[in-house]
C-alpha positions as CSV (number, residue, x, y, z in Angstrom):
1,X,14.0,6.9,-46.4
2,X,12.1,6.8,-43.1
3,X,8.4,7.1,-42.8
4,X,6.7,10.2,-41.5
5,X,5.6,8.1,-38.5
6,X,9.1,7.1,-37.6
7,X,10.3,10.7,-38.0
8,X,7.6,11.9,-35.6
9,X,8.3,9.1,-33.2
10,X,12.0,10.0,-33.2
11,X,11.2,13.7,-32.6
12,X,8.9,12.8,-29.7
13,X,11.6,10.7,-28.0
14,X,14.3,13.2,-28.8
15,X,12.2,15.8,-26.9
16,X,11.5,13.4,-24.0
17,X,15.2,12.3,-23.6
18,X,16.6,15.8,-23.9
19,X,14.2,17.1,-21.3
20,X,15.4,14.8,-18.5
21,X,18.7,16.4,-17.5
22,X,17.1,19.8,-16.8
23,X,14.2,18.3,-14.9
24,X,16.1,17.6,-11.7
25,X,14.1,14.3,-11.4
26,X,15.3,10.7,-11.3
27,X,14.7,8.8,-14.6
28,X,12.0,6.8,-12.8
29,X,10.0,9.9,-11.7
30,X,10.6,11.7,-15.0
31,X,9.3,8.7,-17.0
32,X,6.3,8.2,-14.6
33,X,5.3,11.9,-15.1
34,X,5.4,11.5,-18.9
35,X,3.6,8.1,-18.9
36,X,6.5,6.3,-20.6
37,X,8.3,3.2,-19.4
38,X,11.9,3.4,-18.1
39,X,12.8,0.6,-20.6
40,X,11.6,2.7,-23.5
41,X,13.4,5.8,-22.1
42,X,16.7,3.8,-21.9
43,X,16.2,2.2,-25.3
44,X,15.5,5.6,-27.0
45,X,18.4,7.3,-25.2
46,X,20.8,4.6,-26.5
47,X,19.2,4.6,-30.0
48,X,19.4,8.4,-30.4
49,X,23.1,8.3,-29.3
50,X,23.7,5.6,-31.9
51,X,21.9,7.6,-34.6
52,X,24.0,10.6,-33.8
53,X,27.2,8.7,-34.5
54,X,28.5,8.9,-38.1
55,X,28.0,5.8,-40.1
56,X,31.0,3.5,-40.2
57,X,32.5,3.3,-43.7
58,X,32.5,-0.2,-44.9
59,X,35.6,-1.5,-46.7
60,X,35.5,-1.1,-50.4
61,X,37.6,-2.0,-53.4
62,X,40.2,0.5,-54.2
63,X,41.6,1.1,-57.7
64,X,45.0,-0.5,-58.4
65,X,47.1,0.3,-61.4
66,X,49.8,-2.1,-62.6
67,X,52.5,-0.3,-64.6
68,X,54.6,-2.2,-67.1
69,X,58.3,-2.4,-66.5
70,X,61.2,-4.7,-65.5
71,X,59.7,-5.1,-62.0
72,X,56.1,-5.2,-60.9
73,X,55.1,-1.7,-60.0
74,X,51.9,-1.0,-58.2
75,X,50.3,2.3,-57.2
76,X,47.4,2.3,-54.7
77,X,45.4,5.5,-54.2
78,X,43.5,5.5,-50.9
79,X,40.2,7.3,-50.4
80,X,42.0,9.5,-47.8
81,X,44.3,10.8,-50.6
82,X,47.4,8.8,-49.6
83,X,49.3,7.1,-52.4
84,X,51.3,4.0,-51.9
85,X,53.8,3.1,-54.7
86,X,55.6,-0.2,-54.7
87,X,58.2,-1.7,-57.1
88,X,58.4,-5.3,-56.1
89,X,58.2,-8.5,-57.9
90,X,57.3,-10.1,-54.5
91,X,53.7,-11.2,-54.8
92,X,53.5,-12.1,-51.2
93,X,54.4,-8.5,-50.1
94,X,51.6,-7.2,-52.3
95,X,49.2,-9.9,-51.0
96,X,49.9,-8.8,-47.4
97,X,49.4,-5.1,-48.3
98,X,46.1,-5.7,-49.9
99,X,44.9,-7.9,-47.1
100,X,45.9,-5.2,-44.6
101,X,44.1,-2.5,-46.6
102,X,41.0,-4.6,-47.0
103,X,40.7,-5.6,-43.3
104,X,41.8,-2.6,-41.3
105,X,40.6,0.9,-41.3
106,X,41.3,3.4,-43.9
107,X,44.6,4.3,-45.6
C-alpha cells in the first residue's frame, strides 16, 4: 500500500503532466512556468505511463493431473481456460511441454 504522501505526489505530477499538451508551450517553457525541472517532468511522464500499464503476470505453477492407465496420460488446465491432454509415455515430450509453458507467455 502506498503512503498518503506518495499518492499526493503522484496526483500532483499527474496534473502537471496532463496539463502540458493543452498548454501550447514547449516542455521547457511549461516546466519553467511551474517551477519544476525538465528531468522531473520526463521522469514522471514515463513513470505515470508505466504505472498505467497492467502488471505482467509472472509465471506460476499450474496443476497437473496424472491419470492411471496403460500409457502416461496428462491433463494440463491453463489459467486461460485451455486444456491440454496428452497420452504419451514419452517423458521428453512432456518435459519440453512443461518447459515451454513455464518459460513463455500464457497458455
